[in-house]
C-alpha positions as CSV (number, residue, x, y, z in Angstrom):
1,M,232.9,14.3,55.0
2,T,233.3,17.7,56.8
3,L,231.5,19.0,59.8
4,Q,229.6,21.5,57.6
5,E,228.5,18.7,55.3
6,L,227.3,16.8,58.4
7,L,225.4,19.8,59.6
8,N,223.8,20.2,56.2
9,D,222.7,16.6,56.3
10,S,222.0,16.2,60.0
11,P,220.3,12.9,60.7
12,K,217.5,12.5,63.3
13,L,219.1,9.8,65.3
14,H,216.9,9.9,68.5
15,R,213.4,8.7,69.1
16,I,210.7,9.9,71.4
17,G,207.4,8.0,72.0
18,R,204.1,9.7,71.3
19,V,200.9,7.7,71.6
20,G,202.7,4.4,70.8
21,V,204.6,6.0,67.9
22,H,208.4,6.6,67.9
23,V,209.0,10.0,66.4
24,P,212.5,10.7,64.9
25,V,214.2,13.8,66.6
26,S,217.6,15.3,66.8
27,Y,219.2,16.0,70.2
28,E,222.5,17.4,69.1
29,L,225.2,19.7,70.5
30,S,225.1,23.3,69.4
31,D,227.0,24.2,66.2
32,Q,229.5,26.1,68.4
33,A,230.2,23.0,70.5
34,L,230.6,20.8,67.4
35,H,233.0,23.3,65.8
36,L,235.1,23.3,69.1
37,I,235.4,19.5,68.9
38,D,236.2,19.8,65.2
39,R,239.1,22.2,65.9
40,N,240.5,20.2,68.8
41,V,240.2,16.6,67.8
42,D,242.2,14.6,65.2
43,Q,243.1,11.0,64.6
44,S,245.7,11.0,67.4
45,S,243.1,12.1,70.0
46,R,241.6,9.8,72.7
47,T,238.1,10.9,73.5
48,L,235.1,9.7,75.4
49,E,231.4,10.8,75.6
50,T,228.4,9.7,77.6
51,G,225.4,9.8,75.4
52,A,225.5,9.6,71.6
53,G,224.4,11.5,68.5
54,I,225.7,13.9,65.9
55,S,228.8,14.3,68.1
56,T,229.6,10.6,67.8
57,I,229.5,10.8,64.0
58,L,231.9,13.8,64.2
59,F,234.3,11.8,66.3
60,A,234.2,9.1,63.6
61,I,234.8,11.7,60.9
62,K,237.9,12.9,62.9
63,Q,239.0,9.3,63.3
64,A,239.6,9.8,67.0
65,Q,240.1,6.8,69.3
66,H,236.6,7.3,70.7
67,T,234.7,5.6,73.5
68,C,230.9,6.1,73.4
69,I,228.7,5.0,76.3
70,V,225.1,4.7,75.2
71,P,222.2,2.9,76.8
72,E,220.3,2.2,73.6
73,S,221.6,-0.3,71.1
74,D,219.1,1.0,68.5
75,L,220.8,4.5,68.7
76,A,224.2,3.0,68.2
77,D,222.9,1.0,65.2
78,R,221.5,4.2,63.6
79,I,224.8,5.9,64.0
80,K,226.6,3.0,62.4
81,E,224.1,2.9,59.6
82,Y,224.5,6.6,58.9
83,C,228.3,6.2,58.9
84,Q,228.2,3.3,56.5
85,K,225.8,5.2,54.2
86,K,228.1,8.2,54.1
87,N,231.3,6.1,53.8
88,I,232.5,7.2,57.2
89,S,234.7,4.6,59.0
90,A,233.3,3.9,62.5
91,E,236.0,1.4,63.3
92,Q,237.6,3.7,65.9
93,I,234.3,4.1,67.8
94,D,234.1,1.7,70.8
95,F,230.5,1.5,71.8
96,H,229.6,0.4,75.3
97,L,226.0,-0.4,75.7
98,G,224.5,0.4,79.1
99,R,224.1,3.1,81.7
100,S,227.2,5.2,82.4
101,E,227.0,4.7,86.1
102,N,227.4,0.9,85.5
103,I,230.0,1.1,82.9
104,L,232.4,3.9,83.9
105,P,233.6,2.5,87.2
106,G,235.2,-0.5,85.5
107,L,236.3,1.2,82.3
108,A,240.0,1.6,81.5
109,T,240.4,4.9,79.5
110,D,243.6,6.6,80.6
111,H,245.1,9.7,79.1
112,L,242.0,11.1,77.5
113,D,242.3,14.3,75.5
114,L,238.6,15.2,75.6
115,V,235.5,14.2,77.5
116,L,232.0,15.1,76.6
117,I,229.3,14.7,79.3
118,D,226.0,14.5,77.4
119,G,224.2,11.4,78.6
120,Q,221.5,11.2,81.2
121,H,220.8,14.6,82.7
122,A,218.7,13.5,85.6
123,F,220.3,13.7,89.1
124,P,222.9,12.4,89.8
125,A,224.1,11.2,86.4
126,P,226.2,14.1,85.2
127,F,228.1,14.2,88.5
128,I,228.8,10.4,88.3
129,D,230.0,10.9,84.7
130,W,232.4,13.6,85.8
131,Y,233.6,11.7,88.9
132,Y,234.6,8.7,86.9
133,T,236.0,10.5,83.8
134,A,237.9,13.4,85.5
135,R,240.6,11.1,86.8
136,N,241.3,9.7,83.3
137,L,241.4,13.1,81.5
138,K,245.0,14.2,81.1
139,V,246.3,17.5,82.3
140,G,245.7,20.0,79.4
141,G,242.7,17.9,78.3
142,M,239.2,19.4,77.6
143,L,236.0,18.7,79.4
144,L,232.6,19.6,77.8
145,I,229.5,19.6,79.9
146,D,226.4,19.9,77.8
147,D,222.9,21.2,78.8
148,I,224.1,23.6,81.5
149,Q,220.6,25.2,81.1
150,L,219.5,22.2,83.2
151,W,220.0,22.3,87.0
152,T,222.4,19.3,87.1
153,G,224.6,20.6,84.3
154,R,224.6,24.2,85.8
155,V,225.6,23.0,89.3
156,L,228.5,20.9,87.9
157,K,229.6,23.8,85.8
158,D,229.5,26.2,88.7
159,F,231.2,23.7,91.0
160,L,234.1,23.2,88.6
161,N,234.4,26.9,88.0
162,E,235.6,27.4,91.6
163,E,237.9,24.4,91.6
164,P,241.6,25.6,91.0
165,E,242.4,22.5,88.9
166,W,239.8,23.5,86.3
167,R,239.6,26.5,84.0
168,L,236.4,27.5,82.2
169,I,237.4,28.6,78.7
170,K,234.0,29.4,77.3
171,E,230.3,28.8,77.3
172,L,228.9,27.8,73.9
173,S,225.4,29.0,72.9
174,G,224.4,29.1,76.6
175,R,224.2,25.3,76.6
176,T,227.7,23.8,76.8
177,A,230.6,24.7,79.2
178,A,234.1,24.0,78.0
179,F,236.8,23.5,80.7
180,I,240.5,22.8,80.6
181,K,242.0,20.5,83.2
182,E,245.0,22.4,84.4
183,K,246.2,20.2,87.3
184,D,245.7,16.6,88.5
185,Y,242.5,16.5,90.5
186,S,242.1,14.7,93.8
187,Q,238.8,12.9,94.4
188,E,239.9,12.6,98.1
189,K,239.1,16.2,98.9
190,W,236.8,16.8,101.9
191,W,234.0,19.3,101.5
192,G,236.0,22.1,103.3
193,Q,238.5,22.0,100.4
194,Q,235.9,22.6,97.8
195,P,235.2,26.4,97.5
196,Y,231.8,26.0,95.9
197,I,230.5,23.7,98.6
198,V,231.9,25.9,101.4
199,R,230.3,29.0,99.9
200,K,226.9,27.3,99.3
201,S,227.0,25.8,102.8
202,R,227.5,29.0,104.8
203,R,223.8,30.1,104.9
204,L,222.7,26.5,105.6
205,I,225.2,26.3,108.5
206,R,224.1,29.7,110.0
207,A,220.4,28.6,109.6
208,S,221.1,25.3,111.4
209,E,223.0,27.2,114.2
210,L,220.1,29.6,114.6
211,R,217.6,26.7,114.9
212,Q,219.8,25.1,117.6
213,A,220.0,28.3,119.5
214,L,216.3,28.9,119.5
215,A,215.7,25.3,120.6
216,M,218.1,25.8,123.5
217,L,216.3,29.0,124.5
218,A,213.0,27.3,124.4
219,Q,214.4,24.5,126.6
220,G,215.9,27.0,129.1
221,K,219.5,25.8,128.4
222,F,221.0,29.3,128.8
223,G,224.4,28.0,130.1
224,H,224.8,25.6,127.2
225,L,223.9,28.3,124.7
226,T,226.3,30.8,126.3
227,S,229.1,28.2,126.0
228,K,228.4,27.6,122.3
229,I,228.4,31.3,121.6
230,K,231.8,31.8,123.3
231,V,233.2,28.9,121.3
232,R,231.8,30.3,118.1
233,M,233.3,33.7,118.8
234,R,236.7,32.2,119.3
235,G,236.3,30.4,116.0
236,E,236.7,26.9,117.5
């Protein structure tokens, strides 16, 4: 089965509840993102995704050694049933049932070629997914962050775009950011070594200093305020 055939026969794998009824829907990556995976993954690839759906079936079609972290056993079963119906081998898919924040910390998945973050989008899930998968993605590997139109995905994308170890190669349909990991990334950085955090913190720091200065003026602590201004001017 090809990607185009999958797109032409796209199954509705997800369910949403409406007045006690579970309605079949399809939460899938954009066609552009799926085509990017199709071009960059083969049977020698080691891949991982948080969340599951059409992308999982594509990883099965490509016969990648794939790890899929999905909280719903029913969703995993529907994916397996579709693969069986279409004679797609799902033997290379290693399903881990549960929430990614519980599974990823103890999961051994070294030398990954591609990571897709497309699980829970509520804060702080995408950041947790990135934190525990970035270390296992090999240099030269690809990271896909889906749903960057949501605040959590957008912040993660903007943060990585300023980190020198990561290179944004493209945005796909305004929904998915594709990065290449260009250097080993240290999780031991303090905030002053992270350009995005430094840039976003400047206004907050200035506002905090202004509030402190006003409080000192109100309390008549002119000497203390003068000392702090001198220190600030010296850059200490």
